[in-house]
C-alpha positions, 0 to 999 in steps of 0.5 A: 711605250717609248723607253720601255725596257726589254727586261721584263723579268720580275725582280725584287728590286728595292731589295736586290735589283736595286743593288745591281742598279745602284753599283751600274749607276756609281759607275755612270757617277764617276768623275775622272779625279773627284768621284762622289761617293754613293753608298745605300743605307743597309737592307735592314735599316728601317725606322719611323716614318715621322716628319720629325726625323729622316727614316731610313730606308731599304736602298735608295730609291731615288735611284730608280728615278730618271728625272727626264721622264716627262720632259719629251712629247706624250706618246701614249694613247689617250695623249694621241687621241685628246692631246693637242699642242701643249696638252702633249707636253707633260712639262716635267723637268730634271730637277735636283733639290729636296721635296717641296724646295724653294728652288730646283736646279735643272739644266736649260734648253730654253731661255725664257720664263714665258707661259708653257715653255719649260726650261728643259726639253728632251728633243733639244740639243743644246744646253746654254746653262743650268738654272735656279727655277721656280717652275711648277713641274708638270704645268703649262705656267711660267718660270719666275724669279729664275737665274741661270749659270753657265760655264763658256770654254773659250771666247767669251759669249754671254746671250743664250743662243752664243754660249750654248752647248751641244750635248748628248743624253748618253753622257748625262746622269739625271737623279733627284739629287745629282745632275751630271753632263759632259757638254760637247765644248768639253766642260764637264758639269755636276750640280745638286742642291738642298731647298733654297741653294745649290752647288756646282762643279764645273771641270773645264778642259785644258788649255781654254779660257774658263768664264762663268756667265750668270744671268737673270731670266727676266722677260721684261729686262728687269734683272739686276746684277752686282758683281764683288770681286773681293768676296768672289760673288755676284748677287742678283734680282728677278722681279716676279710678275703676276699671270692670269688675274692680274696679268703683267702687274708686279707680284710684290716680291722677287727672286734674289740670288747670291753666287759664290765662287771658291775661285778668285777672279781674273776678269769680270764685267756685265752684259746687256744683249750682246754687248759686254761691259769689262770691268763694270760691277753692276747692270740693271734692266730699267721698267720698260713701261717708264716713260722715255724720260726716266730711261734717259735719266737712268742712262745719264746717272750710270756711272763707270761702275753702273750701266743701264739698259732699258728692256735688255737681258742683263747679266755678269761674267767672270773668268778664271785662272784654273787650278791644277784640276781645272775645277771651278766651284760655285754656290748659290742661295736664293730666297723670295725676300732679300739678297741678305737672306738668300745669303744666310739660307746659303750659309745655313744650308751648304756651309762647306765646298762639298758637292757629295756632302749636299748629295748626301743630304739631298739623297737622304731627303728624297729616301725619307719620303720614298722609303714610306712606300715600299713596293715588290715588283718587276723592275719596270713597275718600280721604276714607273712607282718611284718616278711618279712618287717624285713628281707628287713630292715636288710641290707645293714649294717652300716659300720661306727663308732659314729664319722663317722670313717670307713675302706675305701673300698678295702684298709682298711685305716681308713677314717673320714666323719663327719655326713655321715653314711657309709654302706656295704654289698650289695647283689646287685644281689639279692637285686636290684629286690625288696629290694632297690626299697621298701627302695626308696619307704619307706625311701628315705633318708636311699637310698640316704646314700646307694647311697652315700656309693656306689659311695664312694666305686667307689672313693676309689677303683677306680673301681665301685665294682659289688657285694661289700661285706666284704668291698672288691671287690668280683665279686661273682655274675654276672651283674653289678647291682650298675647301677640299684639301683643308676639309679632307685633312681635317676629317683624316686627323690633321687637325692642328691648324687654325680650323675656325678661321679656315672655315671662316674664310672659306665659308665667306668665299662660299657666301660673299663677293669682295668689292669690285676692285678686289673681285677683278683682282682675283679675290672670291668665287668667280660668278657667286651671286648667279649661282646663289640665285638659280642654284647653277650658273646660267649661259647668260653668265659670261664670267669675264673676269677670269682667265677661263671664261664661261664654263658655266656647268663645269663651275656649277658642278665644282662649287657644288662639291666644294660646298660639300667638301666645306659642309664636311668641315663645318659639321666636324666644327659643330657649325650649322651646315645645312645651307651648304648641304643644299647647295652640294645638290645643285649638280642636279640643275645641270642634269638633263634628264632627256639625254641623260648629260650635264648640259648647258642651261640658260637663265629661263631653264631652257637647255643649250642647243645643239647638243653633242656630248662628245664635243667640246663646248664653252660651258665646260672645262677642258672636256665634254659632257662625257667627262663632267656628266660624272663630276658628282665625286661626293655624291655618286649615289645620287647620280646612280638614281638620277641616270638609272643604275643600269644607265650610269654603268652603260654610260660608264662602259661606253666612255671608256670603250669609245675612247672618250676618257682622257686621262691626261687631264684632270677632270676624269681621274675619278671615274674609272672608280665609279663602277664600285659605286654601282656594285661592279668594282670588277670593271674599275679593276680591269679599267685601272689596270688597262690605264696603268700599262697603257698611259704610263711608261718609261722615257720622255714621253712616259707621262700622258699629259701635263703632270700638273704639279704631280696629279698624273703621277699621283694617280699612278702612285695611289691606284698601284697601291689599290687605293683612290680617294674619289671625294676628298672630304670623306675619309675613305678610298676606293679599292682596285687591284694593286698593281704590286704583289706587296706594298708597305706603307709606313704610317707614322709608328704603324705600318699597313701591309697591302699584298696581292700575291700573283698580281699582273696584267692577266691577274687583275681581278680580286677574287677575295680579300681578308683584312687582318686574317678576317674575310674582308668583301667592301670595295672601299676602306676607311683611312683610320684603318691604314693608320691603325696598321695591319694587313690587306690581303687579296686573292687574285685571278684572270676572271672577274669575281663579280661578286666582290664589292657588289654590296656594302657601297662606298658612302655618298652624300645621299647614302652615307 
């Protein structure tokens, strides 16, 4: 594994090893004239983990995190076997800020907002800016509404390729609350941030002209900038465009930014492309789709203080006469509503000029959430755990301003709602599996606000979205998984939202199809009438109005699970859900008994030919029959009955033994736990430990594929604790052997301790267990048991105990 430490000695990192790491980290963080004081909380400090107030944790867990993990090419076995192109990229960034922030702050090595091009890659040797980014961490997507600052020492250079400076990773520090780098140009950069604002310090070399270049990153050339030398500010707009359904259309809102400097401008101007316009105060890029006449008119109306540049990258620059310490400071506020609120966000979050203060606030925000889980084990495992937890806490993102304003979903008009945060960018097809269950466990009040935001999207747009990104309908992925997210939250006790309206909107998705123009725009389930009419999606249904066309079998299976989840919510609300429960069995309609696999089916009932379960087929999503045959998370008992227990187990074994399992993509993430439903929990313990050891590592290649808004990372976090939610919507977790000898979950006013003395790669098998001192023989545990507090204690060994978990199997829809 690339970047793996040679120090394998078991150390109690969060208590003793962490202290040494903090000392070393503080040395790396030193600034010659202005060191940042890093003071970890005392080991004895511990408080409530309620969302309402920060938790004090035993040490700063963020110092166990290198945010560059996943910024290279995946080098795990699964990635090499199954990955290709962008699938070999975890697509994470070395971002600083706070959990679920509106804007993150990252070094930029790629100047683009293009799909699947992340702002930073570890192998790049040049930095050409420091970006206020809205990139979806771990996703093969596109950035939007972003802005870049770059310090330039020497002659003015404005284009990204010209102003870039070489850098070395040995002169780089990347933590969740602070990024620092010494560029080969001689400029030293530090930055930290809060949810909607960031702060920068640029130390220039003596004797060189000192410029800062600012650029809205609009690939369409639609950015706008205004320089105000009197107030020492630059403000800008970068319009957001849709992707997938509605691709290329305006999303109805923009990224807005205001930058304030602590030094007066000695010189300023704007630029378009590589052409500089000294002394001009504003520049804009007209819409490249406008007629030539309108472009010409825009040029004619451009006065001495305004330039118009159709389709070109525009930006601004300023030069400074340096103070005695050669440091120029900048603060940037951002907003999705307007410039005025970007300024208010900055004033509310970073009123002073202290990077150290912002760093401390960001550090505290991370310590609150990271500290809700305290694990004790080897140094490398602790680093992997907290780095994974960091990645799992980045999204969904805050969309609302400090005053509660946000752009209405799919419409863009301004909404003000005091006191409630509003979130966006739900990569639901990925994150319903582990990210959202993890948040529901550790941060239920955050989950409440996330669900409220989802319901609000449905209310604003008229239909519940299926994959709400860029504050718009997208139909980017398959399924209707907001039903899973919302139902799972409700059955686990997060009920403080308009559940009746949530059910109404989700039921509308399950039963109705919107008018044609709205359907094409991304509203509603894809091909719902055919699904209802046949009980499956036949191969003759092309599903053209979607980014993922066809994929009929995968859609059938995911719709069946979605209907189960919605039925769970409806039952809890006292609704008649018999039709949904019947549709939840539709997975049986694409199961071919002659082959024992899920398989494409024609309208007349014929099976697709030829058939190779290991081959990619257009009726599966990002996988094969091996992956999707086991996507019946809500009724594993029913699948076992269909296949026969012996065949079920043998197929599962073959999937892993023959290398068909692909951990770098989401459809199979629950599969290692299915042995538990056949009474062979020991096989799950074996395979999960293998995956933990081989599919997660340290360094830039240490994530096994697209992290997809933290899903791969959340899988590691939960399984390292010995838990996994196979079927969100059921309030229980399947158990596996914990990675750590002791894990403490701080769940509100209670704590739940999981002990596994002697656990290791060799001692991966559970021999026996006790819950609060009483024998515990099940390989699953209820959510409410964790919330009640207590201790689950495992005895571990190097040989399987085939009796543990053999009886009293986890609930399924057909075997509750």
